[in-house]
C-alpha positions in Angstrom: 20.0 -21.6 -47.1 20.8 -18.2 -48.2 17.5 -16.8 -46.4 18.7 -18.7 -43.0 22.3 -17.0 -43.4 21.2 -13.5 -43.7 18.7 -14.2 -40.9 21.4 -15.4 -38.8 23.8 -12.8 -39.9 21.5 -9.9 -39.0 21.1 -11.6 -35.5 24.4 -12.1 -34.9 25.3 -8.7 -35.8 22.8 -6.9 -33.5 23.9 -9.1 -30.5 27.6 -8.1 -31.1 26.1 -4.4 -31.3 24.5 -5.0 -28.1 27.4 -6.3 -26.3 30.0 -3.5 -27.7 27.4 -1.0 -26.2 27.3 -2.8 -22.9 31.1 -3.1 -22.8 31.1 0.7 -23.6 28.8 2.1 -21.0 30.6 0.0 -18.3 33.8 1.4 -19.3 32.3 4.8 -19.2 30.7 4.5 -15.8 33.7 2.4 -14.2 35.4 5.8 -13.1 32.2 7.3 -11.6 31.9 5.3 -8.8 34.5 2.6 -7.9 37.0 4.8 -6.4 34.4 7.2 -4.4 35.9 7.7 -0.9 32.3 8.3 0.3 31.5 4.7 -0.1 32.6 1.9 1.5 31.4 -2.0 2.1 30.8 -3.1 5.5 31.1 -6.9 6.7 28.2 -8.2 4.9 29.3 -6.6 1.4 26.5 -4.0 1.4 27.1 -0.6 0.3 27.3 1.9 3.2 27.5 5.6 2.9 30.1 7.3 4.7 28.8 10.5 3.8 25.0 11.2 5.0 22.4 12.3 2.7 19.8 11.2 5.4 16.7 13.5 5.7 14.0 11.9 7.6 13.8 9.0 10.5 10.9 6.9 10.2 10.0 4.6 13.2 7.2 2.2 13.3 6.3 0.6 16.8 4.1 -2.6 16.5 1.4 -3.6 18.9 3.9 -6.4 20.6 6.9 -3.9 20.9 7.2 -4.2 24.7 9.6 -6.6 25.8 10.9 -8.2 29.2 14.6 -8.8 29.0 15.0 -10.0 32.7 17.0 -13.5 32.6 15.2 -14.5 35.7 12.0 -15.1 33.9 9.7 -12.3 35.2 7.3 -11.0 32.3 7.5 -7.2 33.4 8.6 -4.8 30.7 12.0 -3.7 30.8 12.1 -2.1 27.6 11.4 -2.2 23.8 11.9 -2.8 20.2 10.9 -1.1 17.2 11.5 -0.9 13.2 13.4 2.0 12.2 14.2 3.5 8.4 16.8 6.4 7.8 15.2 7.5 4.8 18.0 8.7 2.2 17.3 11.9 -0.1 18.7 10.2 -3.0 16.9 6.9 -3.1 13.8 8.0 -1.4 14.2 4.6 0.9 15.7 3.5 4.0 19.7 3.4 4.1 22.2 1.6 6.2 24.5 4.5 7.1 27.2 5.3 9.4 26.5 7.5 12.8 25.0 7.1 15.9 21.3 6.2 16.8 20.0 8.1 19.9 16.4 7.3 21.7 15.2 9.7 24.4 12.4 8.4 26.5 10.4 11.2 28.5 7.9 10.4 31.1 4.8 12.3 30.9 3.4 13.1 34.2 -0.6 14.2 33.8 -2.5 15.8 36.3 -6.6 15.6 35.8 -6.0 14.0 32.4 -4.0 17.2 31.0 0.1 17.1 30.5 1.8 18.7 33.6 5.2 17.8 33.0 8.0 15.9 30.7 10.8 14.5 31.9 13.8 12.7 30.5 13.7 9.4 32.0 16.5 7.4 29.7 18.9 7.8 27.3 19.7 5.3 24.8 22.8 5.5 22.4 24.5 2.9 20.0 26.5 3.0 17.0 24.5 2.0 13.7 26.9 -0.9 13.0 26.1 -2.1 16.7 21.9 -2.2 15.8 20.1 -5.3 14.2 19.5 -4.8 10.8 16.3 -5.7 9.2 15.8 -7.6 5.8 15.3 -5.1 3.0 11.5 -4.4 2.1 10.0 -2.0 -0.2 10.7 0.7 2.2 14.7 -0.3 1.9 17.0 -1.0 4.6 16.5 -0.9 8.1 17.1 -1.5 11.5 15.4 -3.2 14.4 16.8 -1.6 17.9 15.9 -3.4 21.3 16.0 -1.2 23.9 16.6 -2.1 27.5 15.8 0.5 30.3 16.6 -2.4 33.0 15.0 -1.3 36.2 13.1 1.6 35.5 9.8 2.1 36.5 7.4 3.0 33.6 4.6 0.8 34.3 1.3 2.3 33.1 2.9 5.2 32.4 2.4 7.9 29.3 6.2 7.9 27.6 7.3 10.0 24.3 9.9 8.9 22.4 12.3 10.6 20.0 14.9 8.8 18.2 17.5 10.9 16.6 20.1 9.8 13.9 23.5 11.6 14.4 25.5 11.6 11.5 29.6 11.4 11.4 29.5 15.1 10.7 27.4 16.1 13.5 24.1 16.5 11.8 21.0 15.5 13.9 17.9 14.3 12.4 15.2 13.7 14.8 12.1 11.6 14.1 8.8 12.8 14.7 7.7 12.3 18.9 5.8 9.0 19.3 3.6 9.2 22.3 2.8 5.2 23.9 1.5 3.9 26.9 3.5 1.4 28.8 1.7 -1.7 29.9 0.7 -2.2 33.6 3.0 -4.2 35.8 2.8 -8.3 35.8 2.6 -9.9 39.4 
């Protein structure tokens, strides 16, 4: 009996020590972030940084990105959807942040197979709070914008897409330029 009491006492004492350590750690860290004005919570209770530390814009254009948004039912391409990650320098992962996403779509004209002209064909801009969010992945939190250019005729044309994040402080972070070919018109 004495031996079991001794074993219980050591285990219980260790448990109390751990509990006290956790309480002290929690008390020490409480002032470090609870009242930080640079953090807020959005409607979904996810942390959102109001002061941007975004240093990179990463875009993924899946093979099935082209979309028809026409309610009349024709299948002609009127836009696209893609996956967007705003990479935070503090976490090295995608983050949900305040700011604006701007998409610049350029039509690339070619003569004899060589680029002869690059013309801004369409601009799209939305606040990050208005863009559909993706479920978190190993890359972090991301967005899935749907861009509808409506009546623009880009069928069979080569286009270049640049996505930019404009932070609330005015900092602009561009993505790499993506060169893609819009599918031909469907009859």
